[in-house]
N, C-alpha and C positions, 0 to 999 in steps of 0.2 A: 504494500500500500504506500502510496505517496503521501506527502504532507497534506496535499489538498484533500485527499480522500479521508484521512484521519480527522482533519478539521471539519469536514462536512459531516462525518459521523458524530463527532462530539456536538456540533451545533444542532443537528437533528435531534439527538438525544435530549439536549437541554430544552429545546422547544417542546418536545413531547412531555417532559417532566413538568414544565410550567403550565402547559395547556391542559393536561389531564385532570387536575383537581377542579378547574372551572367547568369542564365538560361533565365531570361526575356530579357536581352540584345540580346541574340542569337535569340530569337523568334521574336523580333522587326525588325530585319534586313530584308529589303524588296528587292525584285529583281527589276531591271530596267523595266519600262513599254516598251511594244513592239511598233513598229512603228505604228501599227494599233490603239493601245490604245492612242498614242500621237495624231494621226490624229483625233480620235473621240473627244478627249479633246478640240482640236482647233475648231472643228465643233460646239461643245456644247457652247464654249465661244462666237463664232460668233452668234449663234442662240439666246443665252441669251441677248447679246448686242442689237440685232435687236428687240427682244421682249420688252426690257426695253425702247428702243428709241421710239417704237410705243405706249408705255404706256399700254400694254396688261396685263390683270390680270384674274385670275380664269380660267374658262372654255375656254375663248378666248386664253389665253396664252398656255394652255395645247394643244389646237388644233393646234396653230401655231407651238409650239415646236415639236409636233408629225410630222407635215408636213415638217418642216425644217430639222429635224434629219433623216427623212426617205429617204432623198436623194435629196430633192428639193434645198437644200443649203440655207444659211441664206439670200441671196439676192433675191432668187426666191420665197420663201414661202410667201404666202399672208395671212393676218389675216382673220379670219372668220368674217362674217357679224355681226355687233353689233346689239344686240337686243334692241328694243325700250325701253326707260326708262320712 
């Protein structure tokens, strides 16, 4: 490599290092969630709280969450029968 090539490589690297953070800031900017997304978050919070209050874990929790999030609501979803231990 000649001096010109080395200088060009160093200059290009420096430009990329300076430009990358400003580009990353633009990419991180998020749009506001829609009303539907906010409602789903609230539903998820309620279902999670109910599952935790009932002490559900593993497959029982999965079944409860599926039922709760499918439209039964956090108060109406019933846990699955517990298997004998």
